[in-house]
C-alpha positions in Angstrom: 17.4 37.7 27.3 18.1 38.4 23.6 18.2 34.7 22.9 14.7 34.2 24.3 13.3 37.1 22.3 14.9 35.8 19.1 13.6 32.3 19.7 10.1 33.7 20.5 10.1 35.7 17.3 11.3 32.7 15.3 8.6 30.5 16.7 6.0 33.1 15.9 7.2 33.3 12.3 7.1 29.5 12.0 3.6 29.3 13.4 2.3 32.1 11.2 3.7 30.4 8.1 2.2 27.0 8.9 -1.2 28.2 10.2 -2.5 29.2 6.8 -1.4 26.0 5.0 -3.7 23.2 4.1 -4.4 20.6 6.8 -3.0 17.0 6.7 -5.8 16.0 4.3 -4.8 18.7 1.8 -7.9 20.7 2.5 -7.9 24.4 3.2 -9.8 25.7 6.2 -13.4 26.5 5.7 -14.1 30.2 5.4 -17.1 32.4 6.1 -18.9 33.7 3.1 -17.1 37.0 3.2 -14.1 35.7 5.2 -15.4 37.6 8.2 -14.0 36.4 11.5 -16.2 35.4 14.4 -14.1 34.4 17.5 -17.1 34.0 19.8 -17.1 30.2 19.5 -13.4 29.6 20.1 -12.8 31.3 23.5 -12.5 27.8 25.0 -9.2 27.5 23.2 -7.6 30.0 25.6 -5.1 28.1 27.7 -4.3 25.7 24.9 -0.9 25.5 23.4 -0.1 27.7 20.4 0.8 25.6 17.4 0.4 25.3 13.7 -2.4 22.8 14.2 -4.2 25.1 16.7 -3.9 27.9 14.2 -5.5 25.8 11.4 -8.3 24.8 13.8 -8.9 28.4 14.9 -9.0 29.7 11.3 -11.5 27.0 10.3 -13.8 27.6 13.3 -13.8 31.4 13.1 -14.1 31.7 9.3 -11.2 34.2 9.2 -9.0 34.5 6.1 -5.8 35.4 7.9 -4.2 34.5 11.2 -1.9 36.9 13.2 0.1 35.3 16.0 1.1 37.8 18.7 4.1 36.8 20.8 4.6 38.2 24.3 5.6 41.8 24.6 5.0 42.5 20.9 3.4 45.6 19.5 0.8 45.1 16.8 -1.0 47.5 14.4 -4.4 48.7 15.6 -6.0 48.6 12.1 -9.2 46.7 12.0 -9.5 43.9 9.5 -12.8 41.9 9.7 -11.1 38.9 8.0 -8.2 38.6 10.5 -8.0 36.4 13.6 -5.5 37.6 16.2 -4.1 35.1 18.7 -1.9 36.2 21.5 0.3 33.7 23.5 2.6 33.8 26.5 6.2 32.8 27.0 5.1 29.2 27.5 3.3 29.2 24.1 -0.1 29.1 25.8 -2.9 31.0 24.1 -3.9 34.1 26.2 -6.3 36.0 23.9 -8.3 35.3 20.8 -10.0 38.1 18.9 -10.9 39.3 15.5 -9.6 42.4 13.7 
């Protein structure tokens, strides 16, 4: 069980590190004017695989400045940040929840 938790944490760290990088064309994701997140248009991504590419796409589509991946059974802070996109995924790396804050 510890091995699964360690692998899950490692995967989350890799995803978080890659998600804010430039895309394959060297371009950074497009941001909203104030970097404010709007997740209303990306709810159809629930059920998709969590990956660095998915993170880049979600950042671009929501206008958020930062991305927080939330692995299964992980506690997160409750502070609200209007520029942050939070994406929760399950043990199979499938996106379960997408929200701002």
